[in-house]
N, C-alpha and C positions, 0 to 999 in steps of 0.2 A: 703639245702633249697629245698622245693618242687617246682616243676615247676609251680604249680597253684598259688603260692604266689610270684613268682618272678615278679618284676615291671621293665619292660624294657622301660618305657615311656621316661626316660631321654636319652635313646640311640637313639631315633628317631630324624630324621632331620625335626622337626616340623617348620612351618613358624614362622619367627621372624620379627615383625615390630611394630613400635609405631603408625602407620597410623590408625587413629580412624575410626570406622564404622559410628559414629555420626559426621556429617560434621561440624555442627555449623556454617554454611555459613554466616548468618546475622552478627555475631560478628567478624568472621575471615577475611571476604573479604576486609574490609577497610585496614587491615594490608598489604595485597598484593598490593592494589592500592598504598599505601604509598611507598612500596618497589619498585614498577615499576617506580614511579616518582623519587625516590632517585637514582636508577641506570640508569635512562634515557633510558628505553627500546626502545621507539620510535626513539630516536636519534641514539642509537646503531644499530637499524635495518637499518636506512638510511646509516650509515657508512658501514655496512656489505654489503648492496645491491649496493654500488657504482660500476657502470659499468654494472649492470644488465639491462635487458630490463624493462623500466618503465611500471607500471600498475596504472592507475588513475581512482578511483571511485570519481566522482564529486558529492559533497553533495548538495542535494536540500535543500535550507535553510528553517528551521522552522521559525515561526514568534516569535519575542522576546516579548511576552506579557502574559506569564502565565506558570504555572507548567506543567510538562509533563503529557500527557495522554497515554493510553495503545497503541494507534496507533503510537505515537512517539517512544515508546520503541521497538515495533516490527520493525519499519523502521530502527532505528539506529543499533539494534542488527543484522538484516539481512546485513546491510552495513558492520558491523564489521566482520562478518563471511566471506564476500567477500574479504575484505582487508587482513585479517589474512591468509586465505587459499591461496590466490594468492602469498602472500609473502613467505609462506612456500613451495610453488611449484616453487620457484626460480625466482620470479619477484621482482622488486623494487616497492612495492605496497604503494603508497602514499595516505594519507587521510587528507584533509584539511576541518575540520568542518566549517560551515558557518551559518550566520543568516540573515534573512530578517528584516530590521529595520525601513523602512519607512512605511507610509500608514495610513489609517483611524483609525484602532483600537487604535493605540498609540496616534494619534492626538486627538481622542475623550476623552481618559483618561486625557490628559492634559487640554483639554477644561473643563472637569468635575472638575478638581482641581481649575481652575480659577472661575468657577461658584460657587463652594463651598465657595470661598473667596469673592463672590459678585462682581467679575470682569467679563468683557465681553472680549472674545477672540479677537474681532475686535479692541479693544482698546489697545491691547498689541503689542508692536513692533514685527514684524514678525520674526526677527532674534532671539530675546529673546524667543519667543514662540518655535521656532525650537530647540533652545538649551535645553529647557525643555523636548522636545520630545526625543532628543538625550540622555539626562541623564536617562530618563525613560527606553529607549530601552537597554542601557548599563547595567542597573541594572538587567534586566531579562536575558540578555546574560550571566551574571555571575552566576545567579541562575541555569539556564538551563544547563550551562556547567558542573557544579558540579553534577547535576542530571544525565546527560549523562555519565560522567566519572564513577559514581557509578555503572552503568550497565556493566562496564568492557570494554567500548569502547576505542580503541586505536586511536591516531591521533595527529595532531599538535595542541594541545589544547592551547598552549601558543601564537600561531599566527593564530587564525581563520580568516576567511574572514567575513567582515561585509559590508552590502550594504551602510552603512552610513560612512564608512571610506573615508577620503578625496580622496585618489586615486581611490577608487571604484566609488565615485560620479563623479569624473572627467571622468572615462572611460564610465560610463553610459551616460553622456552627449555627449561624443565623439561618442558612438555607435548611439545615437539619431541623431547626426549631419550627420552620414552616410546616414540615411534615408532622411534627409533634402537635402543632396547634390546629392543623386542618383535618385531623382525625384519621390520617392514613397510616400513622405509625402504630405498630403493635408488636408484641413478643410472640414468636412461634418457634419452630424447630426445623433442623436440616442435618444431614449427616456431615460429620467432620472427622478428621484424624483425631483419635482419642486414645489416651493412655489410661487404661484401667488401673494400673499400678499407682499413677500419680493423680488419677481422677481429674484430668484436665484435657482440654482440647489442645492440639498441636498443629502447627503449620508445617508445610513440606520441609522448610528449612530447619525445623527442629527435630527431624528424624534422620537417622543414618541407617545404612543397609548393612546387614550382617547375615551370614549363613544361619539357617534355622531348619530344623527337621519338622516337617508337618505331615499330618495325615492327608492322604489323597483318597477321595472316594468317587466312585461312579454310581450315579443314582438313576433309578427308573421313574419317569413321569408318564404314566399311561395316557394315551389319546382318549379324550373324553367325548368330544363332539367334533365332527369333521364332515366336509362335503366331498372329501377325496377318499374314494373307496380303497385306494392303496394303503392308506394310513390306518384304517380300521383294525382294531385289535392289536396294534403295535404300541411300543413305548419309545418315547424320546429319551436318550441317555445324556445326562450332563456330567461334568467333572468339576470338582472343586477341592481346594486345599483348606477350606474353612468349613468343616462340617457343622459348626455351631450356627452358621447362617441358614441352614436348611429349614429350621422352624419358622424363619422370617421370610421364606420364599413366597413371592407373589406372582412370578412369571418365569417363562423361559423364552429366550430370543434366539433367532437364527440370522443367517446372512442371505441376501438375495443373489449373491455372487458365488456362493459355494454350491458344489454339486453334492446332493444328498441321495442316499439310497435306502430302500427298505430291505433289511437282511433277516433271513430266517436261520435259526440255529439247527444244524443237521444232526449234531451229536454233542453230548455234554456229560461230564462226570456226574454220578448220581447225587453226590453231596453238594452240588454246585448251586450258587444263587441264580445262575442262568441255566435254563433247561431247554431240552430238545423241543423244537416246534414253536418256541417263542419268537416273536418278531420285534426288531428294534430298528429305529431310524437313526442313522449316523452319517456324518460327512464321509464321502467315499475315500478321501485321502487318509482318514484316521481309522477306518473300520477295522482293518486287520490288526492294528496295534491295540485298539480298544478290546477286541475279542480276546486277544492274547492275555490281557490283564485279567480276564474272567476265565482263563484256562479253556478257552474255546478254540479248537483248531479247525472244526468243520462247520462251515456256514455258507449260505447261498444268498447272493443279491437277487431278490425276487422281482424287484421293480425299482424304477426311479421314484423318488419321493414326490416329484411333481409340485404342484401348487399347494403350499401349506397354509396359505392365508385362510382365515375363517375357521381355523381349528383351535380348540381349547384342550387343555390338559388337566389331569387330576394330580394333586399333591400326593406323594407316596404315603403320607400319613392320613390321607382322607379316609374317613370311616373307621379308623383304628379304634378299638374298644377302649373307652376311657378318655378319648380325645375331646369329648364334649363339643364336637363339631368345629373345633378350632381351625381345621384345615380342609373343611368339606367344600368350600367354594371353588369354582373352576379357576384354573390358573391361566393368565393371559399368555398368548403365544403369538409372537409377531417378529418381523424383521427389525434388525438394529444395525447401525453402521460400525459398531465396535467389535463385532464378532469376526473371528479369524479361524482358519483351519490349521494353523501352525502347531497347535497343541490341543489337548483335550479331545472333544468329540465333535466340534463344529457347532455346538449349542452352548449357551451361557445361562446359568440359573441366576435369577435376579431377586435380590433382596434389597430394594432401593433404600432402605434405612441404613444399609451398611456398605454401599458402594456408589461412588460418584457417577460412573458411567450409567448405571441403572437409574440413579436419582435424576440425572440430567435428561435421560430419555423420557421418563414419565413426567418430569417437570414440563418439558417442552410439549408433551401430549396433553397437559392439563389434567393428569390423572393421579396426582400425588395423594390425594385423600384416600383413594382406593388401595394404594400400595404401601403406604408408610406404616411401619409397626413400631411398637415401643417395648420390645422384648428384652432389651439389654439395659441393665442399670449402670450407674456411674462406676461401680467397682468391677464391672465386667461380668456380673452374675446375671443369669436369666431370670426374668420376673418370677416372683414367688408363685403366682397362680397359673403359670404356663404348664399345661398338661405334660406329664412325663419328665420334664426337664427343669421345673421350678427350683431355683436356688443353685443350680449347677453353675460353676464358674469357668469362664473361658481361660483365665490365667490365675495362677497362684498369687497370693499376696507377697510371697518371698520365693526366690528361686530354690528349686530342689537340686542341690549340688550332686546328688547321686545320678540324676538324669542329665548327663553332660550334653547330649544332643538337643534336648529341649527342656531346659530347667524350669521354665515358667509354665509348662503345660498344666492346665486345670482338668476338671472332669467333664466339662460340657461336651467336648468332641467325642469322647468315648461313649457318653450317654446317648448322643444322637445316633452314632453308628450302630450301637447295639439295638436301638429301637427300629432303625431302618431295616436291619437284618431280620428282626422279629416279624415285621409286617411285609416282608418280601419286597422291600423298596431298594435294597442294595444290589447293585450289579457287580461291583468289584471294589476292592480297597487296597491301599498300599501306603508306603511312606516315601516321601521325597525330601531331598535336601535342596534348599533354594535360598536365594537372596531375599531377605524380608525386612520391612521397615521396623526399626526399633527407636525408642526414645533416646535421644543423645544424653538425656539426664540420667534416667534410671537403667538404661540399657535393656529395658523390657520391651517385648513386642507391642505393637499398637494395633488398634482395630479402627474400622469406620463405624461411627455411631451417631444417630441423629440427636442433637442437643438443642437447648433453647437458644434462639438467636433473635435479633431485631429485624423486622421486615417493614417495607412500605407496601401497603395494599394497592394493587393496580386496578382493582375493579370496584373499589369503594368510592362513593361520591366525594369529591374534594370540596370541602366547605369554604371556598374562597371567592365564589362569584365570578371566576374567570371562565365562563362556559362557552365561549365562541366556538371552540373545537370539541366540546363535550364536557361531561361532568366527572368522568373518571380518568385516571392517568392513561389507561389503555386506550380508551376512546379518543382522548386528545392526541395521543401519539399516532394512532392509526390514521386519524383524519389529517394531522399535520403532514404525515408522510405523503399523502395523496393531494392535499389541497395547498400546502405551503412550500414544500421542498421540491427542488429540481435535482434529479439524480444522474450522475455520470460515472459509470454507465448505468442504464436503466435497471439492470439486474440487481444493483444495490438496493433499489426500492423493494424489489421482491424479497430479497433476503431479510432485510430488516423488518419488513411488514410481517413476514411469516414468523419471525422470531418473537416479535412483540405480540402478535395475535395469539400465540400458543404459550407464551411465557407465564410462569407462576409469579407470585409476589417477589419483590426485590429484597434480597438479604443485605442488610446494611451494616451488620456488626462483625467485628473481629476481636478476638481475645488477645490483644497485643498491647504494646506500650507506646510505639512511635507512630503518632498520627493525631488526628483531631478526635477527641472523645465524643461519645454520644451525650450531649449536654442535656441530660434529663434525670429526673428523680422518680422513683417508684414508691408507692405506699406500702409500708410494712404490713404483712398479713393479708394483703389483697391479692386476688388472682389476676392474671393478665387479662382475663375476660371482664373483670369488674370495670365499670365506667370510671371509677376514680383511681384506677391502678397507676396511671401516669399523672404527674403534677403538670398542669397546664396553667402557668401563671406568667403574665406579661412582665410583671415587675422583676421576677426572678430571671427571666430570659434577658431582660435589659441589663441586669447587673453582670450576668455572664459575658455578654457581648462587650460591655465596657471594659471588663478585665482582660478579655482576649485582645482587644484592640491595643491595650497598653502593654501587655506582657506576653501575648501569644497564648497558645493552648496550654502551656505549662501552668497557667493560672489554675487550671482544673485540679492540679495535683498539689498545690501549695498547702501548707499547714493552715487550717481554718477555712479552707475553701468552701466547704459545705455551709458553714454558718454564714460566711460572707455572702454567698449567693442566695440562700434562703431568707436572710435578713430577719426582720422582725415580723414579716407577714405570715411566715409558715412555721409550724411546729417542727423543729429540727429532728426530734426523736421519732417523728411519725414517718419519715421518708429515708430511703436509701439512695445514695448517689451511684449512678451507673458508671462503670469504668471501662466498659468495652470501647473500642475505637471504631470509627467509621471506616468502612471499606474504602480503599484508595480510589476506587472507581467513583465513589460519591465525591471525593475531593476533586478529581478531574472533571466530573460531570457538572460541578458547581462553578467551574472557571468562568463561564459566561457572565456570572454575577459580578465577580471582582475584577474581571478584565474588560469585558465588553460594556458592562453597565457603569462601573465605578471609575475607570481610568479616563482622563481627559483625552487620551489618544485611542480610546475604545471606539464604540460605534454610537451613532445618534440615538438609536432605539433599543440598545442592549442586545441586538441580534447580529450574528455574523453573516456576511454575504456568502461565505463558503467555509466548510470544514473539509480538509483533505487528508486522508489517512489510508492505511492499508486495509485490505478486505477483512482482516481479522477484527477490525474495529467495529464491524456491524454487531459483533457480540460485545465489544468493548466500549470505546469512547463515544462513538455515534449513538450507541444504545443507552449508555448511562446518562449521557448528556440529554438525550431525548426524554428519558424517564424523569430525570431530576427537574428539567425545565417544565415539563408538563405538570409536575406536582407543585411548581412554584409560580411560574408565569403563565401557565395555561396552554403552552404550545411549544413547538420545537425552537431551539435557540439559534437555528441556522436556516438560511434560505436555499442553500445548495449543498450537496454532499458529493465530493469527488473521491472515487476509490481506486487505489492502485493494487495490483496483484503482487505476487511474491517474486523475488529474484532468485533464479536457480543458477547452477554452474553451467559451463559450456555444453555439458552433456544432458542438461535438463534435470539434473538431480538436485535435491535440496542440499544447501550448504551445511556442513557440519565440521567442527574442529576435529572430530575423531576420524573423519574421512580425509581430512587435509585438503578440502576443496574450497575453503573460504577465500574470499577476496576482500581485503580490507581497503577502505577508501584511501587511507594514508599511503598505501603502497601504489595505488593507481596515480595519485597526485604526484608522488615522488618520481614515478617513471614517465608519466605522460603530461602531467599538469591537470589542474582542476577543470579546465575548459574541455578536455577530452572526456572526462567523466560527465560533465554537464551535457556534452554533445551526445554521449551514449544515452543519457536520460531522454534527451530531445528526440532521438531516433527510435526510441523504444515504444512499443505499444503497451503502455503501462497498465492498461485495463485487463490484460491477460498475463499469466505467468510468463516471465521473460528471462533471458539468459545473459550472462556476462562471462568473459574469459579472455585469455590473451589474444586469440585470433579475432575475436569479436572486436576487442579494443583496437587491434591493428587496423581492422577495416574502418572503424570510426576515425582513427587517425588519418587514414588515407583520404576519406571524405573531407576531413578538416583541411588537409593540404591542398586539395583541389579548390576548396572555397577560398582559402587564403590566397591562392594564386590569382583567382578572379579579383579579389579585393586589391591585391598588389598591382594588377594591371590598371585598375581605375586610379589608384593613387599616383602611379607614374604618369598617366595620361593627363592628370589634373594638376600637375606640379605647379604651373604658373597661371592657372585659371583665375580670372577676375570677373567681377560683375560686368565689366565692359565687354567681355566675350559672350555674354548671355544672349540667346536668341529666343524670341517668343515662339510658342508652339505653332502659331499660324504661319510662321516664316520657315518652318523646318521642312526638310524632305520627307516623303511619305514613310521611309524606313524609320525615322526618328518618331514620327507621329504614331506609327504602328506600335513602337515600343512604349510610348506613353499610354496608349490604349491598354497594352499588356500590364503596365504598372497599375493602371486603374482597376483592372480585374484582380490583380494580385493583392492590391491593397484591401479590397473587399474580402478576399479569401483569408488574408492574414488576420484581419480584425475579427472576422467571424470565427476563425479557428482559435484565436486566443480567448475570445469570449466563451467558447465552448470547451476550453481546456484541452484542445486537440493539438498538442505541441508537435507530435509526430507529423500531423497533416500540415501544420505551418512550415516546419522545417523542410519537409519533402517538397512542398510547393516552391519555397524560396530557393532551395538547393537545386532543384531541377531547372528552374528559371535561370539561375546563375551559371550553371555548368552547361546547359544545352542551348538555351535561347540567347544567353549573353556570350559566354566563352566560345562555344562551338558555332555560333551563328553571327550575332551582331558584332562582337569584337573581331571575329575572323574577317568579316566583310569590311569593317571600318578601320582596321589597322592601316590599310593603304592610305586612306584619307587622313587619318591622324598622324601618320608618319611622314607622308610625302606631300600633302597639300600645303600650300602657303596659307595665308590668312583668308581662307575661303569661307563662304557662308555654310558650306557643307561641314567643314571641320569645326566651325564654331557651334553649329547645331549639335554635332556629335558630342562635343565636350560639354555643352549645356545638358544634354541627356545624361552624360556620365556623372555630372554633378548631382543631378536629380536622383540617379540610381544610387550614388554614394550615400546620400542622406537617407534614402529609404532602406537600403540593404543593411546598413550599419544599425539603424534603429530597430528594424524588424528583428534582427538577430541578437540585439543587445540583451534581451531577457534570457537568451540561451547561452551565447558565448560571451559571457560578461567581461572577461579579461581581454579577449582578442578584439572585440568591438571597441573597447576603450583604447587599446593600442592603435587601432586603425584611425579612430576619431582624432586622437592626439597627434597623429602623424600629419594631419591636415590642419587641425585647429589647436595648436599648443596654447597653453595659458594656465595661469595659476588656478583659475576656477573652472577651467574647461573640463567637461565630462559628457560623454554620450548619455550617461545615466541621468543627466539633468534635462534631457531633451524629451519631447513628445513625438509620437508618430506624426510625420508631416501630413497635412491635409492634401487631398488629391482633388484638383479641380474637376468638376463634372464635365467640362468641355473636352477633357482628355479621352473620354469614352467615345469611341467611333466604331460601332459594330459593322457598318458598311465597309469601312477601310479594312477592318480585321478580316471580313469575309474575302475581300479582294486579295489580301496578303496570304490568306490560307491557300488560295489557288497558286499564287506565285511560289510559295514555299514547296508545294507539292511538285510543281514542275522542276524546281531547283533540285529536289531530291533525286529525280531521274537523271539530271545532268551530272550531279556529283557522283552518283552511282556509276555512270558511264565512264567518268574520268578515273574513278578508283580502279576500274578494270584495266585501263591503260597504264596506270601507275604500277599496279601489281605485275603487269606483264613487262614492266620496265620500258615501255614505249615513251613515256614521259617521266620526268622527275617531279614536276610541280604542275599544278593546274594552270598556271600562267602560260605554259607552253601550248595550251590548247585554245582553239577557236571553233567549237563544235557547232553543228546545226541541230536545232531542236524542232521537232515536228509536232504541231499542236493544232487544235481546232481554231476556226476563225475567231470565235469569242475569246478564247484564251490568248490568241495572238494580239488582239486589241489591248488586253490587259498588260501583256509583257511590253508592248510598245511604250507604255507610260512610265516604265521604270528602267533604271540602268541595269539591265539583266546580266550583262557581262560582269559588272562589278559585284552583283549579288552572287554570281557563280564563281567569282575570283578567277576569271579567265581573261585572256587578252582581247578576246573578241567572241561574239556569238551571233549566229544567224538564226532567225525565227522563220519557220516555213509552215505554210498551211497545206502544202502538198501531201500526198500519201507517203508515209514513211517506207523506206526500203525494208524488205523482209528481214534483213540481218541487222536492223537497227536495234540499239539497246532499249529495253523497256522494263518496267516493273509491273508485276501483276496487280499490285494494289493501287496503281495510279493509271487510270484509263486514259486512252487517247493522247499519250505523250510518248515520244520516242526520240532517241538521240543517235546521231552519227558523228563519230569523232573526226576531227581534222586538226592539224597543227596550225598554230598561229603563224601568220606571215609577217616578215619584217625582222628588225634587229631588236636585241634585248636592251631596254633602257638600263643604263648603269646605275640609276638611282632608285627606280621603283620596280625594276625587273620585269615590267610588262614587255611583251614582244609586239611591236607596232611598226607599221610602214613608215611613220614619220621620224623615227629615231635617227639622229644624226643630221637632221635638216634644220636645226635651230642654233641659236647663238652659242649655247653651252654644248660642248661636245658629248656625244653619246647618250643624250637624253631625249625623252619625248616632249611634246609640247606642254603638257601639264607641268612636268618637272622644270622645264625651261622657264616657265612663268614663275614658278615658286622660287627658283634661283635668282630671278631678276628682281 
């Protein structure tokens, strides 16, 4: 037989594996989920980890009222990566998923169901109503649990924590009682949505929006004191559609991002409220429109408003005869984030008792005492002793059918406008029709009004003796932030610190039905400031908790509850039972007590190793948990806080159903599989706002395919590997020992990255290693030995390294690519109880680290870069088709030549031969600017092509087997 026709393909050690390149994740992933449930992976992990140091990620509870959005998916996948990686690094990593079940959104849904049946919520027994809420929440818990599990999230899904469980409601009440008993609970006030017609507070879900005709007024606030000469003698102009709030004005705010100008009126009608020569400060964008409202056509922008800080204003009613000094104090004037120039004047008048933006601004500034007023009574009338306006009503008690555009209009607005015109405080006025909130019950308009609420004092000494971090809630929180908690990213620390540093007292109460009630009693006839206003009785508290543990918080509403709780110790007629419910943030803020402290799978000391949520939770769960725990256990309930930012669409815009740019996790899973969504999370810099979209997911899928190909190569090359094939590192060629060194470095990087929650860093390190150092370097070089060698030490060493690589790569990637790494693992290690998720990261021997060898191979790889670059030029020019057709000469220094002599440099360059020379390189030799003192001259390999390994060598055809080289002849023999 002629050598040219001999087919040696069947004699090669080609990769053998059934592992498919096409993953088929959407169809196959549910099978792995079923398998994990069948073999009880989470339970096996707990048994395996018995005796290990616990690691607890405490789950911030999502709200049980709808399908998951992409933010849920990002959050839960990040948490899963934390739990899985710490488990595989040798900890007992517990994860108890939880749900927030109380609160307004659920209550509103149930009310809606009653309304659809023609029933009124107030006519329904409160316990029956609460049972309907409980049933609704449980339904969504079951739905969301399945959706989370589909993402590959591991945890104690059979025993999640729910804030509506009886024990949880008991503990929430118990935690509230600690505030009651330690002296931090008191009754105060804050603005809420209020219906003057029904004389009750409303939540956002209790209002509906309808068109309403309102008065619109533009009002002058003269500059009082300023360091800016351009502002002297001018007036700031504000615009409002609630004239009745002007008597409660305490400030005017502007924006630091808006361009303002000082404008002088050049001409004006004689009977005008705005006159020639007067100067006004307005947002440049709105100036022309504002002057038009005042019938001013001629005006001049005389200057830029410049720096307005340090300026104060006068109220338009300041100094008015008969005002008794009510409005004579200077009005605050400062920048605020909620001011826009889209409408109005570019300024906002602030009456913090009647607007949440203003209230929150001055709450965060710690200035509420200076700006809160009590001018509006429960029925919407202005307080009787208010100069000029006492007794005027914002709304009528009953609608005036003759006024079709505004049937509820009272006399307060017209009274205010008339007085402003009288004192030269009015700039212009008009009428607008706009969408306005109305009570869904009475259909009457609503207002914002400060009302009595229950608060926890953050600056009052807590009488519990837990003073390691301070004596007040605020002090304990601030010191915990800096002394106890690690922040990822560090900016999270700054955000929460500044919020708690400036925050007012914590509002605990809501006027609702579905939640945990404020389990306290108030003394009839006593004022909130009286020391005996609140009943503080340990026996009463104990009876409440006993009832809650048995029957849940519904026990508070049962017939005879008051007598049952007060018992024989307290005069029943002397106290009132409070029926407000706790803010749901108190519920979730208390979860550390009934999850971390009380559960056997909680934590050893009642603290979490980490809380991980979105950046909005600095104001939410991180914040409430900190305040709640500082009031009860004296410090933060967590040791670390990890914060992720928001997910935007592919264009960087916020997702919105109205824009049609939302991406639902379920859609991604159906199209790509959960592992692609998990890989998107792993490749995302979650610390900053990040994007998702079809093209982004396609890029992620491409990276996944490249990685899958690397793993498939390893599986194929290890098809029949046994322990008998294993080679000790000391007996390996330098290339394999260099790779072990790289694994040593990478192991350190991976562990450190996972410990710091740097999933993007971990994945990029592993992915770069797998695709560049393995697929494009090591595998490329060793394919020849793996395919063509016989049972050589070199081939055994390579396969030993591949086995080591397999164990490390699959385990390092398992927390991220949960399903795929299980598939890869089972391809090699099938078995009823086999799972990569039951494994730990393999320990890396210290002897693998060889910095001297790494330095040597850095030189080798640099020279190789120049050689491969030179060969690529020849391939591009179609001089050669493959690098094995070449036998170039490489020109290097004597020191480098000595290094190259110790390695099989032709094998490394995948050439059939190579010459190393220390002579001066020819002028036309190929070189790279970034690699000094290395040049290459191309030459063709001499000899014939081996029909088995395709190398071109002089000895081909001189051996027993036809058409092969000596190495292949030996393998065939």
